[in-house]
N, C-alpha and C positions, 0 to 999 in steps of 0.2 A: 446336435442338442447339448452334449456335455460342453463343448466349447462356448455355446450361447449362455448356458447357465453359468460357467466359470466367468465369462466375460461380464455378465450382469453382477455376478457376486464381488469381482474386483472393483467394478465401478462403485457398487455400494460401500464396500471396504473403504475405499478411497474417499468416498464423499464423507463418510464418518470420521475418518482419520482428519480430514482437512477441517470439518466442522468442530472436531475435538480440539484441534489445535487453536482455532479460533476462540473457543470457549476458554481454553487454558490460558490464551494469550490475554484475554480481557481480564483475568483475575490478576495478572501481573503488570501490565502495562498501564499506563495512565489513560484517564479519559481524554478523548479528542479536545484539545485546546486547554487542558487542565494538567498540569505537571506535578501538583502536590496532592493527588487523590489519597495517597498513603497517609497524609496528616489528617484525614477527616475521621469522624466517629465511624464505627462499623455500621451503624444502623443507617447511615447517610450515604454510603458509597454508591449503592444502587441507584438512588435518586440523582446524585451528582453526575454519575455516568450517563444515564438516560438524559438529563437535562443538556449536558455537553454534547452528546451525539446528536441532539435536536437543535443544537445552535441556540440554546436559550441562555446558557452561561458559557463563559470563556474565561481564560486566565488574563493576569495582567501582563505587562510587558515581559516580564521573567516566566510567564504562563502559569503563575500561581493564582488559584482561585482564593486561597486564605479561608478555608472552610470553617474554622472556628472563630473567625473575627467577626465583630459585631457589624451589621449591616446598616448603611446609612439609608437616608430617605431617597436620595438620589439612586443608589443602587438597587434598593427594593423597587422603587417605581419602574425601573428599567427592566427588571426581571418580570414584574408583573404584566407590563405592556407587551413584552415579547411573549411570554407564556400564554397569555389570555388573547393574543393575536389582536389587539386593540388598534384601529386605525391611526396611523401617524401622518396621514397626508392632510392636505389643506389647513395647515397650522396658522395661527394669527401672525402678522408681520411684526407686530410689537409684543415683546414678551410680558406675560401675565405678572411674573414674579421678578421683583428687582434682583434677586440672587441668582436667577436662571436666564441669563441673557440668551439670545439666539446663537451665540458663539459657544455656548456651553454644550459639552458633550451629551448632557441629559435633557437638553432643551426639548426635543420633539417628543420625548417619553413623559417628560412632566406635563407639558401642553396637553398631550393626548389623554392622560390619566385624569387631568382637571376637567376637560371637556367631557370625558365619560362619566364624571362624578364619583370616581373611586377615592379622590382625596382632594384636599384643598389646601390652602397655605396655613402658615402658623400665626398669622397676623402682621400687621404693619406693612402689607404688600411683599412679605417675604414667604418663601416655600420652607426655608430650613434644610437647605440642600445637604448640609453636612451632619445634621442632627442624626443621632441613632434611633433606630425604631424599636419600641416595646413590643412584646408579643401580643399584648391585647390590641395595639394599634393595627397589627396585621390582619387580625380577624375582622375589624371593621371595614378594611379595605376590600376584603373578599366579599363581604356582605354587600357593601356599596356596589360592587360589580354586579352582583346578583340582582340588585335593585329591590331588596327586601328590606322593609322598614323594622326597626327594633320593636316598634309597638305591635307589629304583626306577630312577632315570635312571642312576645310576653303574652298577647291576647290569646294566642292559640296553644301555647305550651308552658306558659310560666317560666319561672327560674329557678326552681327547687332542686333541679338536677346538679346545679352548681355547688350545693352544700356538701357535695362529697370532697370538695377541695377544701382543706384547712385555712388556705389563703383567700377564700371567697370574699371575705370582708375587705380585702386589699384591691379587688376588682373595681375599677372605676365604674360608676353607675352607667355611664354611655356605653360601656363596653360589653356589659353583661349579657345582653342578647345575642351579640355577635360571637362571644365566646361560647355561649349555649349551642349556637348553630354549628359553629366550627367543630366542637367536641362531639355532639350528637351524629354529625355527619362524618366522622372519623377524619376530618381534615387536619385536625390538631388534636394532641393529647396533652396529658399534664407532664411536667418534667419529672414527676413521680406519681404512685399510685393516688396520693392525696395531696399533691401541691401542682398548681398551674403556673405560678410565678408570672402573673400579669404585667408587672412591671419590669420584668427582666428583659435586658436587650437581647433581641433576635439576632442570632448568628446566621451566616451565610448558609452554612449546612442545614439548619433548621428551616430556612426558607426554601431551599432546594426540596427538601423532604414534603414540606406543606404543598407546594405546587406540583410536586410529582403526584401526591395522592389525589389532589384536586383534579389534575388533567386526567388522570386515569380513572376516576369515578365521576367525571363531568355530567355525564348524562343524568345518572342518578341524583347527583345534587342539584342539578337544575330543576329536575322533576320536583323534588323537595321543596325548592325555593319557589316553584311556581304554585305550590298547593298553598303556599302562606300569602299569596298576592291578592287575597281577598279584601274588599274595602274594609278599612279600619277607621273607626270614627272616636275621636277623643273629645271631651268637653272639660275645659280648664285642667287637662292632663289626665283626667279620668278616662279609663277606657269604657266604652258604651258596647256592651255585646250585641250584636245584631242577630236576631232570630231569622231574618230573611235577607237575601242578598240585594245589594244595592245596585245601581244601574247608571251607567254613564252614557250620556246623548251628547255628542259634539263638545266634550270636556265640561258639560254641565251635569254635576252629579246628582243623582235622584236617590234619595234615601227614605227608609220607612218613617212615616209621620210620627210613629211612637218614639223614634230617637228623641225627639224634642221633650217628650214627657219626662226624660231623664235629666232635663236640663232646668227643671223647676217651672215649666210652664204648662198650661192646660191645653190639651189636644182633644177636640171634639170632632166626631164624624158621624154625620146624618147619612146613613147608607140609602134611606129612602129617596132622597133628592139629590145625593152625591156632593154634599157641602163639606168641606173640611175647614174648621177654625181653629187656628194655633194663636193662643193668647197668653201674654205676660200675666202673672198674678199680682204683679207689684206696680205695673203702669198701663193704665186704661188704654193708651193710645198705641201701645206696642202689640200689634197683632197682624194676622193676615188671613182673609177669608178666601177660599179657592173652591172651584169645581172639578170634578173628574172629567177629564178629556176636554177640558176647556182652558184656553191660555188666558182668560180675563181673570183678574183678582182684585181684591181690596185690600189696601195696606194702611195701617196706622188710622183705623176708624175710632173716633172718640165718642160715639153715639152709644146708646144703651140697647139698641135692637140689633137688626141683621142688616148690614149695609146693601146687601143683595136686592132687598126690597125697600130701601130707603133712598128716595130721589135726591136728597142731600148730599148722598155719599158719592156722587159721581166724580167729585174732584179727586177722590181716593182710588180711582179705577186705574189699574196699571195693566200692561200686556206681559205676560211670561214668556221666557224663552222656550220653556216646555211645558206643557200641561201635566197636572198630576194624573197619575195612572192608579187603577186598581188591578192587581194581579194576584190571584188565588186568595182573594179577601183582604190582601195587605195593599195599603195606600202608600205609594211612593210620591214624594213631593219634591220639588227642585229646592236643594239645600241653600243655595246663595239668596233666592228670593226670601226665604224664610228667615234665614240668618240676618238679613238686612231689615227686615220688617221689625224683628225683636231687638234691634240695636246691638247684636252680637258682631263678631268678625270672624272671618274663617280664612284658613289656608288649605288648598287643595293641590295635592302633589299628585298628578295623575301617572308619573312614572312609578311611584311607590303605592298608589291606591290608598293614599293616606289623607284623611279629612281632619283637620283640627279646628274646633270650634271654641272660641273664647268670649267670655263674658267678663268685661272689666270691673264689674261692679260686686263681684263676689270672689272669695279666696280661691287659690289654686286647689286642686283635688278636692271639691266640695264635699264628696261623700265621706272622706276622712274627716274633714273638718266638722261636719254636722254630727258624725259618729262621736267624736271626742267631746263636742259640746253637750250631747245628750247624756254624757256621763255625770254631768253637774247634778243632775237630779235621778242618779241611779236608784232603781229598785230591783231587787233580785237576790241571786245567791253568787258567792265568789269564792275562789280559792287562789291563794298566792303562795309561790315558793321562791325563797332567796337562797342562792348557792354562791358561797364564796371560797375559792382557793387560793392560798398565797405561797409562795415558794421562796424562801430566804436562801439565796444563792450561795453565800459564803458557807453556811452550815449544812445547806442542802435541806432543810427542814421544811415540811409540808404542814400547812395549818389549814384545816377546812372548817367551814361554819355552814349549817343548813337550818334554815327557819321556814316553817310552813304554817299558813293560817288559812281557815276556810270558816264560811259563815254566812250571814244573809243580812241585807241592808233594807229598810224600809223607812223612808223619811229621815228623821234625825235619830233613829233606833237601829242597833245593829247587834248582831252576835258574832262570837270568833271563838275558834278552837285552835290554840297555838302549841307549837312544838319546836324546841329549839335545841339543836345539838352542835357538839364542837368536836373536832379531832386533831390529834397531833401525831404526825407520822403514822397514821392509820388507827391509832387507839382512839375510839369514840368515847364521848361522854355526854349523857343526857343531861341538859342544864334546866329546861323549863317544860312542863307540859300542863296546860290548864285551859279552862274556859271562862269566857266573860261574856256579859250581856250589858250593853249600853243602852240605857233609856234616859233620854234627856241629858241632865247633868249627872246622873247617877250610873256608876259602873259597878256591876255585881261580879265578884270573882269567885270561882268555885274552888274549894280547898280540896285537892285530890286525896288527902289522908283522911278526912272525916266527912266528904261529900256535902259539906256544908257551904253556904254562900255568905261572903263578906261583902260589905258595901263600902264604897270609896266615893269621894269626890273626884273631879278630873285632876285637881292638883295633889291630892293624896296619891292617886294612881301613878303619877308621873314621878313623885318623890319615891316611890316603892319599886320603881323601874317595871312597872307591870304593862305588858303589851296589849293594847286594846284597838279596835279599828276607830281612828280617829277621822270621822267624816268631814269635819271642818278642815284639817289638814289636807285631806285628799282633795277637796274642792279647790282649795288655794293652790294647790300643785296643778291641777288641770287648768286653772285659770290662768297661771303662769305660763303654761304651755301654750294656751290659745293666744295670749298677749305676743309671744315671739313666733307665732305660727308663720307669718310671712317671711321669716328670716330663714326657716328650716330648710334644709336640703332634703326634699321629698322625692323618692322614686317609687312609681307603682311598679311592683313586681308580678302583676297579674293574678290569675285565679290559683287557688291551691285547695285541697281538701282538708279539712279540719273537723274531726270526729263525725266523718260521713257527710259533712256539709261543704258545698263549694263556697268559698269566702275569697274576698279581695285582700291581697296582701300589699302592705306599705313598708317601705323602709324609710326611716328618718335618721340621718346622720347628725349627730350634736357635736359642735366644735366646742372648745374649752370656753369661749366666751359665752356661748349660750347656756351651757351647763352651769357656769357661775351664776348667771342670772336666774336660773332656775331654781337655785338653793334657797331655802328660807333662812330668815334674818338670824335664827337661833343655831343654825348650822354654820354661820359664819362669825359667831361671836368671838372667836379667838384671832380673828384678822388674818387669817391664812386663806390665800386663794388656791384653787386647785392646781395652779401652775407650781405653787410652792410644795404641795403634797405629791403630786405626780409629776416630779420634775425631770422624769426621763420619757415622757410621752403618755398620752391618754388617748384611747379610742373608743368612742361610744356610738352604740347604734341602738335605735329602738324600732321594733317590729310591731305593726298594728294589723289586726285582721277585722274586717267588717263583712257581715252577712248580707244576703240579699235584701233585708228589711233595713238596712242601714244601722245596724246595731253593732257596736264595738264588743266582739266576743273574746278577744284575746289581745294581751299587752305584754310584749316581751322586751326587756332591757338587757343588751350585752355589753359589758364593759371589760376593757383589757388596759391595765396600767402598769407602768414601770417606775420604781422609785429608786434613787440612790441615796444611801443614808451617809450624809456627810460625817457623821460622828463616828462611824465605824468604817475606817478605810477599806476601800474594796468591797463593802458590803452593798448589796442591792437586793431588791425584792421584786417579784412579778406577781400581779394580782389579776385574777379573772373572776368576774362576777356576773351572775345571771339571775334576773327576776323573771318570773314568769306568772302573769295574772290572767285567771280564766273567769268568764261571766257567764252565768246559765240562768233560766228562768227568768229573763230580761223582763221587767215590767210587772212581774208578779207581786201582788200584795201579800206579804209574809208577815203573819201575826208574830210580834215580838213582845212578850209580857215579862213582868218582874217574875224572878224566881222564888221570891219571898212572899208569902202570903199574909 
């Protein structure tokens, strides 16, 4: 017995020693096929070791992986295809991209990735084989592999989580959703706690870590991706929230009839006889009449009655691929048939479960456009805050300004309570604090010392430097915005919660040309353009929040500018400005009367 125990013990000890030697050895020797593991960052070594051991990465002719080197598109695609085990067989005989011929070492990987929809070219028939890859581009390739649309992420989760990164404004709009997914699924993290570096060039060791995380959490990541693969519908880039799931029958997408009520058309359903009528409000002959469980339908009927009971409407009779259905009280209709009847167009991506409906007769993001347009005749209460921070770099002086205004608007009349403070290196000074009432052409200003009211004309108020709510100027500003609406770079950032209410959030990027055009003539009287003032760069973004009633409830403008002061050698200044406008009790008739009896 003793001999047996001793023998087993010796075997155990021997096994432990061998295993220990292997573990210790792995800490000192290089990864299989990689001779420069010691040159990698500490956080990346485990990932590189694992990737090398699994024959996903290897060294160059000298055995070097060059972990801190930026990765090219060819190198990245090769790693992705290997790591994700994408099929590289049955490739085209003719190269898809002119810069990746069949003789190129990356040919099969590029062709496989392109076929799988992971990536495409850079334009002009080229792949950009030697171009370096940014961190945000990596996230989009991974999302493409998972077949999840950015619209699905925005619709389901929104993008507010990205605000924790101070460089969120530098993320490309097309990459935000994929960055959101990568961060929330722990595939990628920031380069620091508050910075993502979206345009930073991805290094080989970063890619190794990303793929290592992805592969070791692949099941849970794919489950999270699958949960996002519900049908998403957009109308001129506005997201339409579906209360009921859609249905796909032989690649024909069936969607709730009520979706079309969000596109500005009328949807009627007579449950007694099972007739669904979907009609344009602007064109009498843009319509479709259908029956539940019946493939017969009437399209583009110009009569005033019901085509089903009109013998003259027989030439409008068509046969649908799939009949409308009623499931749990919800009517599902064939999207393509309805879209064609209304004169719209659509793109259905079955792989992404994404349906895009377009109406060429109205602006993009119509919910946003209509909300902005409604502000031309605004009634209700408002509050505005302007915060300006300027840092003069040579002296390191900080200057701050804060102005807040709140009040009410009704027609051409308004009230305002204004406060203006300024600070120099933390020392605050109150400059103004007063009330105004604007009725017609008269402006009443309350004297804070005597509590009495003084009366001014508009020109007198401007000469005295009195701040009041200039409704005409506000309307003209909105008109200028609407005039350039079609040129705006707008992105729908999904739903967010504002004061306990779910609202749609839009981001508008304004370039220098658009900003210059928005400025009123009196602001340009000195002949200086914005590029002359902000001669070292200007970044301007506007955020607009629209509630379920189509009302604009918040508007924010964030401006970052940099100025080189030529007259002071080496002097420069950075300016950060934020304007927040809030709107409440929208549409309410608020009585505004003269304070002087």
